[in-house]
C-alpha positions as CSV (number, residue, x, y, z in Angstrom):
1,X,43.9,6.3,11.6
2,X,43.3,6.4,15.3
3,X,46.6,4.6,16.0
4,X,48.6,7.0,13.9
5,X,47.0,10.0,15.6
6,X,47.7,8.5,19.0
7,X,51.3,8.0,18.0
8,X,51.5,11.6,16.7
9,X,50.0,13.0,20.0
10,X,52.5,10.9,22.0
11,X,55.4,12.3,19.9
12,X,54.0,15.9,20.5
13,X,54.1,15.2,24.2
14,X,57.5,13.6,24.2
15,X,59.0,16.6,22.3
16,X,57.1,19.2,24.4
17,X,55.6,20.7,21.2
18,X,52.4,22.0,22.9
19,X,54.5,23.6,25.7
20,X,56.6,25.3,23.0
21,X,53.6,26.5,21.0
22,X,51.7,27.9,24.1
23,X,54.7,28.8,26.3
24,X,56.3,32.1,27.1
25,X,57.4,32.6,23.5
26,X,53.9,32.2,22.1
27,X,53.7,33.5,18.5
28,X,50.2,34.4,17.6
29,X,51.0,34.4,13.9
30,X,51.9,30.7,14.2
31,X,48.9,29.8,16.3
32,X,46.5,31.5,13.8
33,X,47.6,28.8,11.3
34,X,47.1,25.8,13.6
35,X,44.1,23.5,13.9
36,X,44.0,22.0,17.4
37,X,42.0,19.1,16.2
38,X,45.2,17.7,14.7
39,X,47.1,18.0,18.0
40,X,44.8,16.0,20.2
41,X,43.4,12.6,20.5
42,X,39.7,12.8,19.8
43,X,38.7,11.9,23.4
44,X,38.0,13.8,26.6
45,X,41.3,12.5,28.1
46,X,43.1,13.4,24.9
47,X,42.1,17.1,25.5
48,X,43.8,17.3,28.9
49,X,47.4,17.8,27.8
50,X,46.3,20.7,25.5
51,X,44.2,22.4,28.2
52,X,47.0,22.2,30.7
53,X,49.3,24.3,28.4
54,X,46.5,26.5,27.0
55,X,45.2,27.7,30.4
56,X,48.1,30.1,31.2
57,X,47.3,31.8,27.8
58,X,43.6,31.8,28.2
59,X,43.4,35.6,28.1
60,X,44.5,35.7,24.5
61,X,42.0,36.1,21.7
62,X,44.0,33.7,19.5
63,X,43.5,31.0,22.1
64,X,39.7,31.7,22.2
65,X,39.6,31.3,18.4
66,X,41.6,28.1,18.5
67,X,39.3,26.5,21.1
68,X,36.2,27.8,19.4
69,X,37.4,26.3,16.0
70,X,38.2,23.0,17.8
71,X,34.6,22.8,19.1
72,X,32.9,23.5,15.7
73,X,35.2,21.1,13.8
74,X,33.0,18.4,12.3
75,X,35.6,15.7,13.2
76,X,35.6,16.5,16.9
77,X,33.6,14.2,19.1
78,X,30.9,15.6,21.4
79,X,32.7,14.2,24.4
80,X,35.7,16.5,23.6
81,X,33.5,19.6,23.4
82,X,31.8,18.6,26.7
83,X,35.2,18.1,28.3
84,X,36.4,21.5,27.2
85,X,33.2,23.2,28.5
86,X,33.4,21.3,31.8
87,X,36.9,22.6,32.2
88,X,35.8,26.1,31.3
89,X,33.2,25.9,34.1
90,X,35.9,24.7,36.5
91,X,38.0,27.7,35.4
92,X,35.1,30.0,36.4
93,X,35.5,28.7,40.0
94,X,38.9,30.2,40.3
95,X,39.5,33.2,42.6
96,X,41.1,36.6,42.2
97,X,43.3,37.3,39.2
98,X,42.9,33.7,37.9
99,X,39.2,34.3,37.3
100,X,39.5,37.1,34.8
101,X,41.0,35.0,31.9
102,X,38.2,32.4,32.5
103,X,35.6,35.2,32.2
104,X,37.3,36.6,29.1
105,X,37.3,33.2,27.5
106,X,33.6,32.4,28.3
107,X,32.4,35.8,27.0
108,X,34.5,35.6,23.9
109,X,33.8,31.9,23.2
110,X,30.1,32.2,23.3
111,X,30.1,35.6,21.4
112,X,31.9,34.2,18.4
113,X,30.1,33.5,15.2
114,X,30.9,31.3,12.3
115,X,29.3,30.7,9.0
116,X,27.8,27.2,8.7
117,X,28.6,25.5,5.5
118,X,26.0,26.3,2.8
119,X,24.5,29.3,4.6
120,X,24.8,33.0,4.2
121,X,24.5,33.9,7.8
122,X,26.9,33.8,10.7
123,X,25.7,31.6,13.6
124,X,26.8,31.2,17.2
125,X,28.3,28.1,18.7
126,X,24.9,26.6,19.5
127,X,24.3,25.8,15.8
128,X,27.3,23.5,15.8
129,X,26.5,21.7,19.1
130,X,24.1,19.1,20.2
131,X,22.8,17.4,23.4
132,X,25.3,17.2,26.2
133,X,27.5,19.9,24.6
134,X,24.7,22.4,24.5
135,X,23.8,21.7,28.2
136,X,27.5,22.0,29.2
137,X,27.7,25.3,27.2
138,X,24.6,26.7,28.9
139,X,26.1,25.8,32.3
140,X,29.2,27.8,31.5
141,X,27.2,30.8,30.3
142,X,25.0,30.8,33.4
143,X,28.0,30.3,35.7
144,X,29.8,33.2,34.1
145,X,26.7,35.4,34.3
146,X,26.3,34.7,38.0
147,X,29.9,35.9,38.8
148,X,30.0,39.4,40.4
149,X,33.4,39.8,38.8
150,X,32.0,39.8,35.2
151,X,32.3,43.2,33.5
152,X,29.3,44.9,31.9
153,X,30.8,44.0,28.5
154,X,31.1,40.3,29.4
155,X,27.6,40.3,30.8
156,X,26.2,41.7,27.6
157,X,28.0,39.1,25.5
158,X,26.9,36.3,27.8
159,X,23.3,37.5,27.8
160,X,23.3,37.7,24.0
161,X,24.6,34.1,23.9
162,X,21.9,33.0,26.3
163,X,19.3,34.8,24.1
164,X,20.7,33.0,21.0
165,X,20.3,29.7,22.9
166,X,16.6,30.1,23.7
167,X,15.5,27.8,20.9
168,X,18.1,25.0,21.4
169,X,16.7,21.7,22.6
170,X,17.9,20.9,26.1
171,X,14.8,19.6,27.9
172,X,12.3,21.4,30.0
173,X,13.7,20.2,33.4
174,X,17.3,21.4,32.5
175,X,16.0,24.7,31.2
176,X,13.9,25.2,34.3
177,X,17.0,24.6,36.5
178,X,19.0,27.2,34.7
179,X,16.1,29.7,34.8
180,X,15.7,29.2,38.5
181,X,19.5,29.9,39.0
182,X,19.2,33.1,36.9
183,X,16.0,34.2,38.7
184,X,17.9,33.9,42.0
185,X,20.7,36.0,40.6
186,X,18.4,38.7,39.3
187,X,16.5,39.1,42.6
């Protein structure tokens, strides 16, 4: 129930469980077995405590996987995905050395594929998102692409993600705004 989950999340905070999981003694073998959806309240605000402790470990592939799996979980509300992607966009506004983990995350997150239930083919994140989440994701991809600090490998991954998103439904006005930003970057 919602109340039980809220109580569990409060207990996790009180006992500093998230800080222990994602702290200095981070054990990737343990994290590979965790599902983040069980550790948060299924709200945008419920995601904040997790993102605070995850950010310092953002350069780790295991963290990319955890956040990706959180976003494609069928029980996660769209507002949680939008909140994560909004935070990812804010991370891309960091400067200097703090920017690199955010770029690594954006490129890795949007490059990942997963098999949708009942299909034979791997699909990117766009298959698992809708509406506001897709728009937030596209904003992150474009913001990362526009950064001069992005490596060639990151750019290729982000361009591939953008190519995969060409058929998603986001509305002509929104798509036009993104294309205008990209045209400005190209010229």
